[in-house]
Biotite code that builds the C-alpha atoms (Angstrom):
import biotite.structure as struc

atoms = struc.array([
    struc.Atom([-0.002, -0.003, 0.006], chain_id="A", res_id=1, res_name="MET", atom_name="CA", element="C"),
    struc.Atom([2.932, 2.308, 0.719], chain_id="A", res_id=2, res_name="ILE", atom_name="CA", element="C"),
    struc.Atom([5.979, 2.314, -1.530], chain_id="A", res_id=3, res_name="LYS", atom_name="CA", element="C"),
    struc.Atom([8.862, 4.752, -1.066], chain_id="A", res_id=4, res_name="ILE", atom_name="CA", element="C"),
    struc.Atom([11.719, 4.859, -3.540], chain_id="A", res_id=5, res_name="GLU", atom_name="CA", element="C"),
    struc.Atom([15.059, 6.653, -3.121], chain_id="A", res_id=6, res_name="LYS", atom_name="CA", element="C"),
    struc.Atom([13.597, 9.262, -0.770], chain_id="A", res_id=7, res_name="MET", atom_name="CA", element="C"),
    struc.Atom([15.798, 12.252, 0.014], chain_id="A", res_id=8, res_name="VAL", atom_name="CA", element="C"),
    struc.Atom([14.331, 14.745, 2.486], chain_id="A", res_id=9, res_name="ALA", atom_name="CA", element="C"),
    struc.Atom([15.209, 17.176, 5.235], chain_id="A", res_id=10, res_name="GLY", atom_name="CA", element="C"),
    struc.Atom([14.785, 20.709, 6.490], chain_id="A", res_id=11, res_name="TYR", atom_name="CA", element="C"),
    struc.Atom([16.197, 23.723, 4.696], chain_id="A", res_id=12, res_name="GLY", atom_name="CA", element="C"),
    struc.Atom([19.712, 22.856, 3.611], chain_id="A", res_id=13, res_name="GLU", atom_name="CA", element="C"),
    struc.Atom([19.974, 19.932, 6.042], chain_id="A", res_id=14, res_name="ILE", atom_name="CA", element="C"),
    struc.Atom([19.461, 16.473, 4.536], chain_id="A", res_id=15, res_name="THR", atom_name="CA", element="C"),
    struc.Atom([18.014, 13.903, 6.959], chain_id="A", res_id=16, res_name="ILE", atom_name="CA", element="C"),
    struc.Atom([16.850, 11.038, 4.720], chain_id="A", res_id=17, res_name="LEU", atom_name="CA", element="C"),
    struc.Atom([19.311, 9.756, 2.134], chain_id="A", res_id=18, res_name="LYS", atom_name="CA", element="C"),
    struc.Atom([17.771, 7.629, -0.625], chain_id="A", res_id=19, res_name="GLU", atom_name="CA", element="C"),
    struc.Atom([15.452, 5.680, 1.665], chain_id="A", res_id=20, res_name="VAL", atom_name="CA", element="C"),
    struc.Atom([13.350, 2.941, 0.065], chain_id="A", res_id=21, res_name="SER", atom_name="CA", element="C"),
    struc.Atom([10.599, 1.112, 1.951], chain_id="A", res_id=22, res_name="LEU", atom_name="CA", element="C"),
    struc.Atom([7.443, -0.914, 1.267], chain_id="A", res_id=23, res_name="GLU", atom_name="CA", element="C"),
    struc.Atom([4.401, -1.811, 3.359], chain_id="A", res_id=24, res_name="VAL", atom_name="CA", element="C"),
    struc.Atom([1.993, -4.392, 1.984], chain_id="A", res_id=25, res_name="GLN", atom_name="CA", element="C"),
    struc.Atom([-1.739, -4.402, 2.664], chain_id="A", res_id=26, res_name="GLN", atom_name="CA", element="C"),
    struc.Atom([-2.629, -5.826, 6.059], chain_id="A", res_id=27, res_name="GLY", atom_name="CA", element="C"),
    struc.Atom([0.907, -6.050, 7.387], chain_id="A", res_id=28, res_name="GLU", atom_name="CA", element="C"),
    struc.Atom([2.641, -4.244, 10.222], chain_id="A", res_id=29, res_name="THR", atom_name="CA", element="C"),
    struc.Atom([6.040, -2.811, 9.399], chain_id="A", res_id=30, res_name="ALA", atom_name="CA", element="C"),
    struc.Atom([8.244, -1.111, 11.963], chain_id="A", res_id=31, res_name="ILE", atom_name="CA", element="C"),
    struc.Atom([11.058, 1.420, 11.657], chain_id="A", res_id=32, res_name="ILE", atom_name="CA", element="C"),
    struc.Atom([13.601, 1.274, 14.447], chain_id="A", res_id=33, res_name="VAL", atom_name="CA", element="C"),
    struc.Atom([16.714, 3.268, 15.100], chain_id="A", res_id=34, res_name="GLY", atom_name="CA", element="C"),
    struc.Atom([18.254, 5.866, 17.413], chain_id="A", res_id=35, res_name="PRO", atom_name="CA", element="C"),
    struc.Atom([17.058, 9.410, 18.006], chain_id="A", res_id=36, res_name="ASN", atom_name="CA", element="C"),
    struc.Atom([17.820, 11.608, 15.026], chain_id="A", res_id=37, res_name="GLY", atom_name="CA", element="C"),
    struc.Atom([17.843, 8.720, 12.558], chain_id="A", res_id=38, res_name="ALA", atom_name="CA", element="C"),
    struc.Atom([15.018, 10.233, 10.514], chain_id="A", res_id=39, res_name="GLY", atom_name="CA", element="C"),
    struc.Atom([12.026, 8.132, 11.594], chain_id="A", res_id=40, res_name="LYS", atom_name="CA", element="C"),
    struc.Atom([9.664, 11.046, 12.225], chain_id="A", res_id=41, res_name="THR", atom_name="CA", element="C"),
    struc.Atom([10.912, 12.837, 9.099], chain_id="A", res_id=42, res_name="THR", atom_name="CA", element="C"),
    struc.Atom([9.965, 9.796, 7.032], chain_id="A", res_id=43, res_name="LEU", atom_name="CA", element="C"),
    struc.Atom([6.433, 9.728, 8.461], chain_id="A", res_id=44, res_name="LEU", atom_name="CA", element="C"),
    struc.Atom([6.072, 13.460, 7.786], chain_id="A", res_id=45, res_name="LYS", atom_name="CA", element="C"),
    struc.Atom([6.981, 12.908, 4.136], chain_id="A", res_id=46, res_name="VAL", atom_name="CA", element="C"),
    struc.Atom([4.392, 10.133, 3.785], chain_id="A", res_id=47, res_name="ILE", atom_name="CA", element="C"),
    struc.Atom([1.631, 12.317, 5.253], chain_id="A", res_id=48, res_name="THR", atom_name="CA", element="C"),
    struc.Atom([2.503, 15.364, 3.171], chain_id="A", res_id=49, res_name="GLY", atom_name="CA", element="C"),
    struc.Atom([3.650, 17.441, 6.136], chain_id="A", res_id=50, res_name="LEU", atom_name="CA", element="C"),
    struc.Atom([7.100, 17.654, 4.544], chain_id="A", res_id=51, res_name="LEU", atom_name="CA", element="C"),
    struc.Atom([8.014, 17.847, 0.871], chain_id="A", res_id=52, res_name="ARG", atom_name="CA", element="C"),
    struc.Atom([10.858, 15.545, -0.239], chain_id="A", res_id=53, res_name="PRO", atom_name="CA", element="C"),
    struc.Atom([13.912, 16.883, -2.044], chain_id="A", res_id=54, res_name="PHE", atom_name="CA", element="C"),
    struc.Atom([13.713, 13.914, -4.414], chain_id="A", res_id=55, res_name="SER", atom_name="CA", element="C"),
    struc.Atom([12.344, 10.395, -4.615], chain_id="A", res_id=56, res_name="GLY", atom_name="CA", element="C"),
    struc.Atom([8.753, 9.158, -4.701], chain_id="A", res_id=57, res_name="THR", atom_name="CA", element="C"),
    struc.Atom([5.969, 8.042, -2.352], chain_id="A", res_id=58, res_name="VAL", atom_name="CA", element="C"),
    struc.Atom([3.160, 5.896, -3.773], chain_id="A", res_id=59, res_name="HIS", atom_name="CA", element="C"),
    struc.Atom([-0.064, 4.947, -2.010], chain_id="A", res_id=60, res_name="PHE", atom_name="CA", element="C"),
    struc.Atom([-2.063, 2.177, -3.710], chain_id="A", res_id=61, res_name="ASN", atom_name="CA", element="C"),
    struc.Atom([-0.047, 2.834, -6.845], chain_id="A", res_id=62, res_name="GLY", atom_name="CA", element="C"),
    struc.Atom([-0.726, 6.591, -6.884], chain_id="A", res_id=63, res_name="GLN", atom_name="CA", element="C"),
    struc.Atom([2.090, 9.124, -6.453], chain_id="A", res_id=64, res_name="ALA", atom_name="CA", element="C"),
    struc.Atom([1.342, 11.290, -3.389], chain_id="A", res_id=65, res_name="ILE", atom_name="CA", element="C"),
    struc.Atom([4.682, 12.958, -2.654], chain_id="A", res_id=66, res_name="ASP", atom_name="CA", element="C"),
    struc.Atom([3.402, 16.330, -3.934], chain_id="A", res_id=67, res_name="HIS", atom_name="CA", element="C"),
    struc.Atom([-0.167, 16.084, -2.615], chain_id="A", res_id=68, res_name="GLU", atom_name="CA", element="C"),
    struc.Atom([-1.418, 18.368, 0.167], chain_id="A", res_id=69, res_name="GLU", atom_name="CA", element="C"),
    struc.Atom([-1.566, 16.816, 3.638], chain_id="A", res_id=70, res_name="ALA", atom_name="CA", element="C"),
    struc.Atom([-5.358, 17.094, 3.891], chain_id="A", res_id=71, res_name="TYR", atom_name="CA", element="C"),
    struc.Atom([-5.784, 15.247, 0.609], chain_id="A", res_id=72, res_name="ARG", atom_name="CA", element="C"),
    struc.Atom([-3.499, 12.442, 1.773], chain_id="A", res_id=73, res_name="ILE", atom_name="CA", element="C"),
    struc.Atom([-5.502, 12.183, 4.997], chain_id="A", res_id=74, res_name="ALA", atom_name="CA", element="C"),
    struc.Atom([-8.678, 12.013, 2.918], chain_id="A", res_id=75, res_name="GLY", atom_name="CA", element="C"),
    struc.Atom([-7.228, 9.112, 0.925], chain_id="A", res_id=76, res_name="MET", atom_name="CA", element="C"),
    struc.Atom([-7.021, 7.080, 4.123], chain_id="A", res_id=77, res_name="GLY", atom_name="CA", element="C"),
    struc.Atom([-3.542, 7.635, 5.595], chain_id="A", res_id=78, res_name="ILE", atom_name="CA", element="C"),
    struc.Atom([-3.790, 8.654, 9.234], chain_id="A", res_id=79, res_name="CYS", atom_name="CA", element="C"),
    struc.Atom([-0.933, 9.493, 11.611], chain_id="A", res_id=80, res_name="ILE", atom_name="CA", element="C"),
    struc.Atom([-0.816, 9.220, 15.399], chain_id="A", res_id=81, res_name="VAL", atom_name="CA", element="C"),
    struc.Atom([1.909, 11.757, 16.199], chain_id="A", res_id=82, res_name="PRO", atom_name="CA", element="C"),
    struc.Atom([4.514, 11.366, 18.890], chain_id="A", res_id=83, res_name="GLU", atom_name="CA", element="C"),
    struc.Atom([3.194, 12.235, 22.343], chain_id="A", res_id=84, res_name="GLY", atom_name="CA", element="C"),
    struc.Atom([-0.459, 11.310, 21.729], chain_id="A", res_id=85, res_name="GLY", atom_name="CA", element="C"),
    struc.Atom([-1.535, 14.848, 20.949], chain_id="A", res_id=86, res_name="ARG", atom_name="CA", element="C"),
    struc.Atom([-5.130, 15.760, 21.686], chain_id="A", res_id=87, res_name="ALA", atom_name="CA", element="C"),
    struc.Atom([-7.149, 18.963, 21.733], chain_id="A", res_id=88, res_name="PHE", atom_name="CA", element="C"),
    struc.Atom([-6.840, 19.688, 25.475], chain_id="A", res_id=89, res_name="PRO", atom_name="CA", element="C"),
    struc.Atom([-9.947, 21.888, 25.834], chain_id="A", res_id=90, res_name="ARG", atom_name="CA", element="C"),
    struc.Atom([-12.251, 19.507, 23.989], chain_id="A", res_id=91, res_name="LEU", atom_name="CA", element="C"),
    struc.Atom([-13.883, 16.541, 25.691], chain_id="A", res_id=92, res_name="THR", atom_name="CA", element="C"),
    struc.Atom([-12.805, 13.019, 24.870], chain_id="A", res_id=93, res_name="VAL", atom_name="CA", element="C"),
    struc.Atom([-16.027, 12.566, 22.896], chain_id="A", res_id=94, res_name="TYR", atom_name="CA", element="C"),
    struc.Atom([-15.431, 15.686, 20.824], chain_id="A", res_id=95, res_name="ASN", atom_name="CA", element="C"),
    struc.Atom([-11.790, 14.749, 20.221], chain_id="A", res_id=96, res_name="ASN", atom_name="CA", element="C"),
    struc.Atom([-13.083, 11.522, 18.717], chain_id="A", res_id=97, res_name="LEU", atom_name="CA", element="C"),
    struc.Atom([-15.584, 13.476, 16.642], chain_id="A", res_id=98, res_name="LYS", atom_name="CA", element="C"),
    struc.Atom([-12.683, 15.490, 15.193], chain_id="A", res_id=99, res_name="VAL", atom_name="CA", element="C"),
    struc.Atom([-11.486, 12.230, 13.648], chain_id="A", res_id=100, res_name="GLY", atom_name="CA", element="C"),
    struc.Atom([-14.584, 12.109, 11.420], chain_id="A", res_id=101, res_name="THR", atom_name="CA", element="C"),
    struc.Atom([-13.372, 14.851, 9.075], chain_id="A", res_id=102, res_name="TYR", atom_name="CA", element="C"),
    struc.Atom([-14.113, 12.688, 6.029], chain_id="A", res_id=103, res_name="SER", atom_name="CA", element="C"),
    struc.Atom([-17.692, 12.234, 4.829], chain_id="A", res_id=104, res_name="ARG", atom_name="CA", element="C"),
    struc.Atom([-17.266, 8.456, 4.968], chain_id="A", res_id=105, res_name="ARG", atom_name="CA", element="C"),
    struc.Atom([-16.259, 8.549, 8.635], chain_id="A", res_id=106, res_name="ALA", atom_name="CA", element="C"),
    struc.Atom([-19.018, 11.026, 9.612], chain_id="A", res_id=107, res_name="ARG", atom_name="CA", element="C"),
    struc.Atom([-21.652, 8.740, 8.163], chain_id="A", res_id=108, res_name="LYS", atom_name="CA", element="C"),
    struc.Atom([-20.643, 5.851, 10.452], chain_id="A", res_id=109, res_name="HIS", atom_name="CA", element="C"),
    struc.Atom([-19.651, 7.800, 13.569], chain_id="A", res_id=110, res_name="PHE", atom_name="CA", element="C"),
    struc.Atom([-22.310, 6.442, 15.935], chain_id="A", res_id=111, res_name="LYS", atom_name="CA", element="C"),
    struc.Atom([-21.575, 2.894, 14.881], chain_id="A", res_id=112, res_name="GLU", atom_name="CA", element="C"),
    struc.Atom([-17.793, 3.332, 14.997], chain_id="A", res_id=113, res_name="ARG", atom_name="CA", element="C"),
    struc.Atom([-17.687, 4.982, 18.392], chain_id="A", res_id=114, res_name="ILE", atom_name="CA", element="C"),
    struc.Atom([-19.264, 1.935, 20.030], chain_id="A", res_id=115, res_name="GLN", atom_name="CA", element="C"),
    struc.Atom([-16.447, -0.211, 18.654], chain_id="A", res_id=116, res_name="GLY", atom_name="CA", element="C"),
    struc.Atom([-13.925, 2.355, 19.871], chain_id="A", res_id=117, res_name="ILE", atom_name="CA", element="C"),
    struc.Atom([-15.403, 2.282, 23.379], chain_id="A", res_id=118, res_name="PHE", atom_name="CA", element="C"),
    struc.Atom([-15.216, -1.517, 23.353], chain_id="A", res_id=119, res_name="LYS", atom_name="CA", element="C"),
    struc.Atom([-11.534, -1.380, 22.438], chain_id="A", res_id=120, res_name="LEU", atom_name="CA", element="C"),
    struc.Atom([-10.832, 1.496, 24.855], chain_id="A", res_id=121, res_name="PHE", atom_name="CA", element="C"),
    struc.Atom([-13.167, 1.141, 27.885], chain_id="A", res_id=122, res_name="PRO", atom_name="CA", element="C"),
    struc.Atom([-11.323, 3.925, 29.701], chain_id="A", res_id=123, res_name="ILE", atom_name="CA", element="C"),
    struc.Atom([-12.343, 6.400, 26.988], chain_id="A", res_id=124, res_name="LEU", atom_name="CA", element="C"),
    struc.Atom([-15.998, 5.472, 27.466], chain_id="A", res_id=125, res_name="LYS", atom_name="CA", element="C"),
    struc.Atom([-15.615, 6.300, 31.154], chain_id="A", res_id=126, res_name="GLU", atom_name="CA", element="C"),
    struc.Atom([-13.823, 9.559, 30.360], chain_id="A", res_id=127, res_name="ARG", atom_name="CA", element="C"),
    struc.Atom([-15.888, 10.655, 27.341], chain_id="A", res_id=128, res_name="GLN", atom_name="CA", element="C"),
    struc.Atom([-17.242, 13.745, 29.131], chain_id="A", res_id=129, res_name="GLY", atom_name="CA", element="C"),
    struc.Atom([-13.838, 14.869, 30.474], chain_id="A", res_id=130, res_name="GLN", atom_name="CA", element="C"),
    struc.Atom([-11.668, 17.431, 28.703], chain_id="A", res_id=131, res_name="VAL", atom_name="CA", element="C"),
    struc.Atom([-8.638, 15.781, 27.141], chain_id="A", res_id=132, res_name="ALA", atom_name="CA", element="C"),
    struc.Atom([-6.244, 18.043, 29.043], chain_id="A", res_id=133, res_name="GLY", atom_name="CA", element="C"),
    struc.Atom([-7.213, 16.270, 32.282], chain_id="A", res_id=134, res_name="SER", atom_name="CA", element="C"),
    struc.Atom([-6.191, 12.812, 31.015], chain_id="A", res_id=135, res_name="LEU", atom_name="CA", element="C"),
    struc.Atom([-2.991, 10.983, 31.910], chain_id="A", res_id=136, res_name="SER", atom_name="CA", element="C"),
    struc.Atom([-0.275, 10.567, 29.304], chain_id="A", res_id=137, res_name="GLY", atom_name="CA", element="C"),
    struc.Atom([-1.338, 6.990, 28.626], chain_id="A", res_id=138, res_name="GLY", atom_name="CA", element="C"),
    struc.Atom([-4.989, 7.953, 28.260], chain_id="A", res_id=139, res_name="GLU", atom_name="CA", element="C"),
    struc.Atom([-4.085, 10.720, 25.808], chain_id="A", res_id=140, res_name="ARG", atom_name="CA", element="C"),
    struc.Atom([-2.122, 8.194, 23.748], chain_id="A", res_id=141, res_name="GLN", atom_name="CA", element="C"),
    struc.Atom([-5.142, 5.899, 23.696], chain_id="A", res_id=142, res_name="MET", atom_name="CA", element="C"),
    struc.Atom([-7.320, 8.822, 22.652], chain_id="A", res_id=143, res_name="LEU", atom_name="CA", element="C"),
    struc.Atom([-4.941, 9.707, 19.801], chain_id="A", res_id=144, res_name="ALA", atom_name="CA", element="C"),
    struc.Atom([-5.009, 6.126, 18.501], chain_id="A", res_id=145, res_name="ILE", atom_name="CA", element="C"),
    struc.Atom([-8.784, 5.956, 18.866], chain_id="A", res_id=146, res_name="ALA", atom_name="CA", element="C"),
    struc.Atom([-9.192, 9.250, 16.980], chain_id="A", res_id=147, res_name="ARG", atom_name="CA", element="C"),
    struc.Atom([-7.142, 7.787, 14.132], chain_id="A", res_id=148, res_name="ALA", atom_name="CA", element="C"),
    struc.Atom([-9.197, 4.584, 14.036], chain_id="A", res_id=149, res_name="LEU", atom_name="CA", element="C"),
    struc.Atom([-12.514, 6.389, 13.949], chain_id="A", res_id=150, res_name="ILE", atom_name="CA", element="C"),
    struc.Atom([-11.499, 8.078, 10.699], chain_id="A", res_id=151, res_name="SER", atom_name="CA", element="C"),
    struc.Atom([-11.666, 4.638, 9.018], chain_id="A", res_id=152, res_name="GLN", atom_name="CA", element="C"),
    struc.Atom([-8.104, 4.762, 7.688], chain_id="A", res_id=153, res_name="PRO", atom_name="CA", element="C"),
    struc.Atom([-6.516, 2.353, 5.237], chain_id="A", res_id=154, res_name="GLN", atom_name="CA", element="C"),
    struc.Atom([-3.057, 2.920, 6.709], chain_id="A", res_id=155, res_name="VAL", atom_name="CA", element="C"),
    struc.Atom([-2.186, 3.945, 10.276], chain_id="A", res_id=156, res_name="ILE", atom_name="CA", element="C"),
    struc.Atom([1.186, 5.568, 10.962], chain_id="A", res_id=157, res_name="LEU", atom_name="CA", element="C"),
    struc.Atom([2.313, 5.422, 14.603], chain_id="A", res_id=158, res_name="LEU", atom_name="CA", element="C"),
    struc.Atom([5.161, 7.700, 15.708], chain_id="A", res_id=159, res_name="ASP", atom_name="CA", element="C"),
    struc.Atom([6.815, 6.446, 18.905], chain_id="A", res_id=160, res_name="GLU", atom_name="CA", element="C"),
    struc.Atom([3.552, 5.321, 20.575], chain_id="A", res_id=161, res_name="PRO", atom_name="CA", element="C"),
    struc.Atom([5.275, 4.134, 23.767], chain_id="A", res_id=162, res_name="SER", atom_name="CA", element="C"),
    struc.Atom([7.541, 7.137, 24.340], chain_id="A", res_id=163, res_name="MET", atom_name="CA", element="C"),
    struc.Atom([7.420, 8.553, 27.864], chain_id="A", res_id=164, res_name="GLY", atom_name="CA", element="C"),
    struc.Atom([4.856, 6.055, 29.148], chain_id="A", res_id=165, res_name="LEU", atom_name="CA", element="C"),
    struc.Atom([5.060, 3.868, 32.247], chain_id="A", res_id=166, res_name="ALA", atom_name="CA", element="C"),
    struc.Atom([5.791, 0.151, 31.609], chain_id="A", res_id=167, res_name="PRO", atom_name="CA", element="C"),
    struc.Atom([2.231, -0.981, 32.407], chain_id="A", res_id=168, res_name="LEU", atom_name="CA", element="C"),
    struc.Atom([0.810, 1.637, 30.047], chain_id="A", res_id=169, res_name="VAL", atom_name="CA", element="C"),
    struc.Atom([3.283, 0.580, 27.338], chain_id="A", res_id=170, res_name="VAL", atom_name="CA", element="C"),
    struc.Atom([1.941, -2.962, 27.644], chain_id="A", res_id=171, res_name="ASN", atom_name="CA", element="C"),
    struc.Atom([-1.595, -1.677, 27.176], chain_id="A", res_id=172, res_name="GLU", atom_name="CA", element="C"),
    struc.Atom([-0.611, 0.392, 24.142], chain_id="A", res_id=173, res_name="VAL", atom_name="CA", element="C"),
    struc.Atom([0.954, -2.626, 22.466], chain_id="A", res_id=174, res_name="PHE", atom_name="CA", element="C"),
    struc.Atom([-2.092, -4.736, 23.342], chain_id="A", res_id=175, res_name="ARG", atom_name="CA", element="C"),
    struc.Atom([-4.148, -2.216, 21.388], chain_id="A", res_id=176, res_name="VAL", atom_name="CA", element="C"),
    struc.Atom([-1.691, -2.304, 18.473], chain_id="A", res_id=177, res_name="ILE", atom_name="CA", element="C"),
    struc.Atom([-1.971, -6.103, 18.389], chain_id="A", res_id=178, res_name="GLU", atom_name="CA", element="C"),
    struc.Atom([-5.756, -5.753, 18.282], chain_id="A", res_id=179, res_name="GLU", atom_name="CA", element="C"),
    struc.Atom([-5.507, -3.226, 15.436], chain_id="A", res_id=180, res_name="ILE", atom_name="CA", element="C"),
    struc.Atom([-3.238, -5.633, 13.580], chain_id="A", res_id=181, res_name="LYS", atom_name="CA", element="C"),
    struc.Atom([-5.669, -8.515, 14.093], chain_id="A", res_id=182, res_name="SER", atom_name="CA", element="C"),
    struc.Atom([-8.451, -6.432, 12.540], chain_id="A", res_id=183, res_name="GLN", atom_name="CA", element="C"),
    struc.Atom([-6.495, -6.245, 9.286], chain_id="A", res_id=184, res_name="GLY", atom_name="CA", element="C"),
    struc.Atom([-5.263, -2.674, 9.369], chain_id="A", res_id=185, res_name="TYR", atom_name="CA", element="C"),
    struc.Atom([-2.053, -1.776, 7.562], chain_id="A", res_id=186, res_name="THR", atom_name="CA", element="C"),
    struc.Atom([0.353, -0.267, 10.091], chain_id="A", res_id=187, res_name="VAL", atom_name="CA", element="C"),
    struc.Atom([3.708, 1.510, 9.791], chain_id="A", res_id=188, res_name="LEU", atom_name="CA", element="C"),
    struc.Atom([5.233, 2.272, 13.173], chain_id="A", res_id=189, res_name="MET", atom_name="CA", element="C"),
    struc.Atom([8.352, 4.147, 14.230], chain_id="A", res_id=190, res_name="ALA", atom_name="CA", element="C"),
    struc.Atom([9.402, 2.870, 17.653], chain_id="A", res_id=191, res_name="GLU", atom_name="CA", element="C"),
    struc.Atom([12.442, 2.770, 19.939], chain_id="A", res_id=192, res_name="GLN", atom_name="CA", element="C"),
    struc.Atom([11.151, -0.079, 22.111], chain_id="A", res_id=193, res_name="ASN", atom_name="CA", element="C"),
    struc.Atom([12.421, -2.675, 19.659], chain_id="A", res_id=194, res_name="VAL", atom_name="CA", element="C"),
    struc.Atom([11.538, -5.730, 21.771], chain_id="A", res_id=195, res_name="LYS", atom_name="CA", element="C"),
    struc.Atom([7.869, -4.725, 22.010], chain_id="A", res_id=196, res_name="LYS", atom_name="CA", element="C"),
    struc.Atom([7.663, -3.563, 18.412], chain_id="A", res_id=197, res_name="ALA", atom_name="CA", element="C"),
    struc.Atom([9.086, -6.800, 17.003], chain_id="A", res_id=198, res_name="LEU", atom_name="CA", element="C"),
    struc.Atom([6.326, -8.798, 18.681], chain_id="A", res_id=199, res_name="ARG", atom_name="CA", element="C"),
    struc.Atom([3.706, -7.156, 16.492], chain_id="A", res_id=200, res_name="VAL", atom_name="CA", element="C"),
    struc.Atom([5.798, -6.664, 13.329], chain_id="A", res_id=201, res_name="ALA", atom_name="CA", element="C"),
    struc.Atom([5.806, -8.601, 10.080], chain_id="A", res_id=202, res_name="ASP", atom_name="CA", element="C"),
    struc.Atom([8.786, -6.670, 8.702], chain_id="A", res_id=203, res_name="HIS", atom_name="CA", element="C"),
    struc.Atom([11.365, -4.361, 10.268], chain_id="A", res_id=204, res_name="ALA", atom_name="CA", element="C"),
    struc.Atom([13.609, -1.614, 8.934], chain_id="A", res_id=205, res_name="TYR", atom_name="CA", element="C"),
    struc.Atom([16.686, -0.334, 10.739], chain_id="A", res_id=206, res_name="LEU", atom_name="CA", element="C"),
    struc.Atom([17.145, 3.363, 10.022], chain_id="A", res_id=207, res_name="LEU", atom_name="CA", element="C"),
    struc.Atom([20.441, 4.926, 11.076], chain_id="A", res_id=208, res_name="GLU", atom_name="CA", element="C"),
    struc.Atom([21.879, 8.292, 9.982], chain_id="A", res_id=209, res_name="SER", atom_name="CA", element="C"),
    struc.Atom([19.086, 8.707, 7.478], chain_id="A", res_id=210, res_name="GLY", atom_name="CA", element="C"),
    struc.Atom([19.657, 5.462, 5.586], chain_id="A", res_id=211, res_name="THR", atom_name="CA", element="C"),
    struc.Atom([18.108, 1.981, 5.734], chain_id="A", res_id=212, res_name="VAL", atom_name="CA", element="C"),
    struc.Atom([20.912, -0.186, 7.104], chain_id="A", res_id=213, res_name="GLN", atom_name="CA", element="C"),
    struc.Atom([18.997, -3.452, 7.336], chain_id="A", res_id=214, res_name="PHE", atom_name="CA", element="C"),
    struc.Atom([15.560, -4.775, 6.359], chain_id="A", res_id=215, res_name="HIS", atom_name="CA", element="C"),
    struc.Atom([14.129, -8.238, 6.907], chain_id="A", res_id=216, res_name="GLU", atom_name="CA", element="C"),
    struc.Atom([11.109, -10.075, 8.209], chain_id="A", res_id=217, res_name="ASP", atom_name="CA", element="C"),
    struc.Atom([10.702, -10.263, 11.975], chain_id="A", res_id=218, res_name="ARG", atom_name="CA", element="C"),
    struc.Atom([12.451, -13.581, 12.543], chain_id="A", res_id=219, res_name="GLU", atom_name="CA", element="C"),
    struc.Atom([15.576, -12.797, 10.533], chain_id="A", res_id=220, res_name="ILE", atom_name="CA", element="C"),
    struc.Atom([15.705, -9.217, 11.796], chain_id="A", res_id=221, res_name="PHE", atom_name="CA", element="C"),
    struc.Atom([15.576, -10.277, 15.452], chain_id="A", res_id=222, res_name="SER", atom_name="CA", element="C"),
    struc.Atom([18.360, -12.844, 14.958], chain_id="A", res_id=223, res_name="LYS", atom_name="CA", element="C"),
    struc.Atom([20.812, -10.372, 13.413], chain_id="A", res_id=224, res_name="ASN", atom_name="CA", element="C"),
    struc.Atom([23.798, -10.136, 15.822], chain_id="A", res_id=225, res_name="PRO", atom_name="CA", element="C"),
    struc.Atom([24.122, -6.367, 15.430], chain_id="A", res_id=226, res_name="ASN", atom_name="CA", element="C"),
    struc.Atom([20.415, -5.865, 16.136], chain_id="A", res_id=227, res_name="ILE", atom_name="CA", element="C"),
    struc.Atom([20.600, -8.128, 19.172], chain_id="A", res_id=228, res_name="GLN", atom_name="CA", element="C"),
    struc.Atom([23.582, -6.294, 20.612], chain_id="A", res_id=229, res_name="LYS", atom_name="CA", element="C"),
    struc.Atom([22.536, -2.710, 19.905], chain_id="A", res_id=230, res_name="ALA", atom_name="CA", element="C"),
    struc.Atom([18.736, -2.894, 20.314], chain_id="A", res_id=231, res_name="TYR", atom_name="CA", element="C"),
    struc.Atom([17.717, -6.086, 22.103], chain_id="A", res_id=232, res_name="LEU", atom_name="CA", element="C"),
    struc.Atom([20.304, -6.167, 24.861], chain_id="A", res_id=233, res_name="GLY", atom_name="CA", element="C"),
    struc.Atom([21.475, -9.675, 23.987], chain_id="A", res_id=234, res_name="ILE", atom_name="CA", element="C"),
])
């Protein structure tokens, strides 16, 4: 569903991504791992149209989207959950979820979809009348993921979903990601918690210094000696 070829991108005169190529097939979960500053967030910004590439291409379902506006890309069905689980702090949980129904397709099925969301995230049902600014960090992350799901996306991009969360909350976040995966969503996730991410991944990419250093399916990736030493603590 997502195909990136020889992507070069950055900010101003600074190049971050250096001829990155990557593919995500329909229904699979692919992860991008690597240290801070490797270019993971930059890559997700390029896919969503928040950042224009210097060169290279991004295709979604065979259509070039690297020069489309961000709102058009969102309307096509690519939804991002940004780092930090951002929510509209003065809106209630319910109204934050309603923001996710910006597309006509999602608005039509809002009442039906929100019941499924509340089943997946019982805490949000309890908190639906609270303003999002009063939620814990973990609850805001759940809200951000739920807001993405309610938009009925074809592809979900997750940017560091476990960052800054307590271990028990991290477990809950990855439980939700496993559930999303089981429902057939296509997921591309940037994540530093490599052990957790590999449990839900079909394929993994190692991004270092703006280049893809290694790419394999989960089993081969996790058995690579360099990956084990640098990212799995083995």
